[in-house]
ZAVOKE-129204 format. One line per field, with one value per residue (C-alpha): residue number from 1; x negated, y negated, z. Coordinates in steps of 0.1 Angstrom, whole numbers, always signed. Each point is the difference from the previous one (the first is absolute). Layout:
! ZAVOKE-129204
seq <- [NUM, ...]
x <- [X, ...]
y <- [Y, ...]
z <- [Z, ...]
! end
This chain:
! ZAVOKE-129204
seq <- [1, 2, 3, 4, 5, 6, 7, 8, 9, 10, 11, 12, 13, 14, 15, 16, 17, 18, 19, 20, 21, 22, 23, 24, 25, 26, 27, 28, 29, 30, 31, 32, 33, 34, 35, 36, 37, 38, 39, 40, 41, 42, 43, 44, 45, 46, 47, 48, 49, 50, 51, 52, 53, 54, 55, 56, 57, 58, 59, 60, 61, 62, 63, 64, 65, 66, 67, 68, 69]
x <- [-2976, +29, +0, +6, +30, +14, -4, +19, +29, +1, +6, +27, +17, -4, -18, -30, -29, +13, +34, -18, -21, +31, +18, -31, -1, -35, -16, -3, -37, -3, +18, -21, -32, +10, +11, -33, -20, +26, -2, +32, +4, +24, +25, -3, +7, +31, +13, -6, +16, +30, +4, -2, +26, -25, -10, -38, -16, -37, -17, -34, -12, -30, -23, -11, +33, +25, +20, +21, +7]
y <- [-1845, -22, -17, +33, +5, -34, +6, +33, -16, -29, +25, +18, -33, -12, -32, -18, -13, -35, +10, +12, -31, -22, +20, -4, -37, +2, -7, +28, -7, +4, +33, +13, -10, +18, +31, +0, -1, +23, -26, +0, -6, +22, -29, -4, +37, -2, -30, +17, +32, -20, -19, +33, +16, +25, +12, -4, +29, -2, +32, +10, +36, +16, +13, +31, +12, -17, -11, -31, -29]
z <- [+717, +11, -34, -16, +22, -8, -37, +3, +19, -24, -28, +20, +8, -36, +13, -13, +20, -8, +16, +31, +3, -3, +27, +22, -6, -14, -34, -24, -2, +38, -1, -29, +18, +32, -20, -19, +33, +17, +28, +22, +37, +19, +1, -38, -4, +22, -20, -33, +11, +13, -33, -19, +23, +15, +34, +7, +17, +11, +11, +10, -6, +16, -27, +18, +15, -24, +31, -9, +22]
! end
């Protein structure tokens, strides 16, 4: 899910995954692996959002009432 968002922003920013990996000071292989597993901690997500010039918003929505927190 987060991986899909990263890929959309990379297209918008005209950046490659290799560009993002370099900006995050990690190997391209490491980034590809994390993206394949969609495995990111909250601090990873914040760092990626910052590098991509984005605000990170995390919400929880109740399934029955659709209330968002």
